[in-house]
C-alpha positions in Angstrom: 155.0 57.2 147.6 152.1 54.8 148.3 151.3 56.6 151.7 150.9 60.0 150.1 147.8 61.2 148.4 147.9 63.0 145.1 146.2 65.9 146.8 144.7 67.0 150.1 141.5 69.0 150.7 140.0 70.1 154.0 136.6 68.5 153.2 135.0 66.6 150.4 133.0 69.6 149.3 136.2 71.5 148.5 136.8 69.0 145.6 135.5 71.1 142.6 134.3 70.1 139.2 137.1 72.2 137.8 139.7 70.3 139.7 138.3 67.0 138.5 138.2 68.1 134.8 141.8 69.5 135.1 142.9 66.1 136.2 140.9 64.1 133.7 138.7 62.6 136.4 135.4 61.3 135.2 134.3 59.3 138.3 134.7 59.3 142.1 134.9 56.5 144.6 133.6 57.8 147.9 134.3 56.6 151.4 131.4 56.8 153.9 132.5 57.1 157.5 133.9 60.5 158.4 134.0 61.4 154.7 130.4 61.5 153.8 128.8 61.1 157.2 130.1 61.7 160.8 130.2 59.1 163.6 126.6 59.8 164.5 125.6 59.1 160.8 124.7 62.7 160.0 124.8 63.5 156.3 125.0 67.2 155.8 123.0 69.2 153.2 126.3 70.6 151.8 127.5 67.0 150.9 124.1 66.1 149.4 124.2 69.3 147.3 127.9 68.7 146.3 127.0 65.1 145.1 124.0 66.4 143.1 126.0 69.2 141.5 128.7 66.8 140.3 126.3 64.2 139.1 124.5 66.9 137.1 127.9 67.6 135.4 128.2 63.9 134.5 130.7 62.9 137.2 130.0 59.3 138.0 130.1 58.2 141.7 130.3 55.0 143.6 130.5 54.4 147.4 133.1 51.9 148.6 133.0 51.4 152.4 134.8 49.2 154.8 131.8 49.2 157.1 130.2 45.8 157.6 126.9 47.6 158.5 125.1 47.3 155.2 122.0 49.1 156.4 124.1 52.2 157.3 125.9 52.2 153.9 122.7 51.5 152.0 121.0 54.4 153.8 123.7 56.8 152.7 123.8 55.4 149.2 120.0 55.6 148.8 120.0 59.2 150.1 122.6 60.1 147.5 121.2 57.8 144.8 124.5 56.0 144.4 125.5 52.4 144.0 127.7 51.0 146.8 129.9 48.2 148.1 130.1 47.6 151.9 132.7 45.5 153.7 135.1 46.4 150.9 138.3 45.5 152.9 140.2 48.5 151.7 143.2 48.8 151.0 142.7 45.4 149.3 141.8 45.8 145.6 138.5 43.9 145.7 136.1 46.8 146.3 138.0 49.2 144.1 138.0 46.6 141.2 134.3 46.1 141.5 133.5 49.8 141.5 135.9 50.4 138.6 134.1 47.6 136.6 130.7 49.2 137.3 131.9 52.7 136.5 133.3 51.4 133.1 136.4 53.6 133.2 140.2 53.3 133.4 141.9 53.7 136.8 143.5 57.0 135.8 140.0 58.5 135.2 138.8 57.6 138.7 139.6 59.5 142.0 139.1 58.0 145.4 138.1 60.4 148.2 138.5 59.4 151.8 139.7 60.4 155.2 142.2 57.6 155.9 145.7 56.9 154.6 145.8 53.2 155.4 142.6 52.4 153.6 141.6 55.0 151.1 144.9 56.5 150.0 146.9 53.2 149.9 144.0 51.5 148.1 143.7 54.2 145.5 147.4 54.3 144.9 147.7 50.5 144.6 144.9 50.7 141.9 146.7 53.6 140.1 143.7 55.8 140.8 143.9 59.5 141.8 144.0 59.6 145.6 142.3 62.5 147.5 142.7 62.7 151.2 140.2 64.8 153.2 140.1 65.7 156.9 137.7 63.5 158.9 134.3 65.3 159.4 134.7 64.9 163.2 137.4 63.6 165.6 135.2 60.8 166.9 136.0 57.5 165.3 135.5 53.8 165.8 138.2 52.2 168.0 140.4 50.7 165.3 140.6 54.1 163.4 141.4 55.9 166.7 144.5 53.6 167.0 145.7 54.5 163.5 145.0 58.3 163.6 148.3 59.3 165.4 150.4 57.3 162.8 148.3 58.9 160.0 148.8 62.3 161.5 152.6 61.8 161.5 152.5 60.8 157.8 150.3 63.8 157.0 152.9 66.1 158.7 155.6 64.6 156.5 153.4 64.9 153.4 152.7 68.6 154.0 156.4 69.2 154.5 157.2 67.3 151.3 154.6 69.4 149.4 156.1 72.6 150.8 159.5 71.7 149.6 158.4 70.9 146.0 
């Protein structure tokens, strides 16, 4: 189902190199807001370390963000030494296609990690990429995301029930 991720993790740092290799994932497309940084724009040391470790194991990474604040996205990308796209308009395919082209890989070799079903998961699934849903770093969100969260939470409950029954 287009609304369900391939897998769910509590946080981005729980996504292991072993998991990626088992699933033939060679690259990650990363969301920024509430996936890499919180609402106050804090980037944790554990996320920086996680990115460095995966890069050292030849996992390619690319930031694809819906934020229209280029300075914010660029700051995170520079800190992590990653290329980026801002104002990507996820779940539309534009940003994903650009990242895929720059990564030079097939869709099935790329995983998308993000905290939102309506942008990250649907976009990844539409592109036939591996979708990884993570919990938001913090509850505080921009207003449009706050409106969507209750609907996404209902979908997540159905997803967890579906996974239990499998």
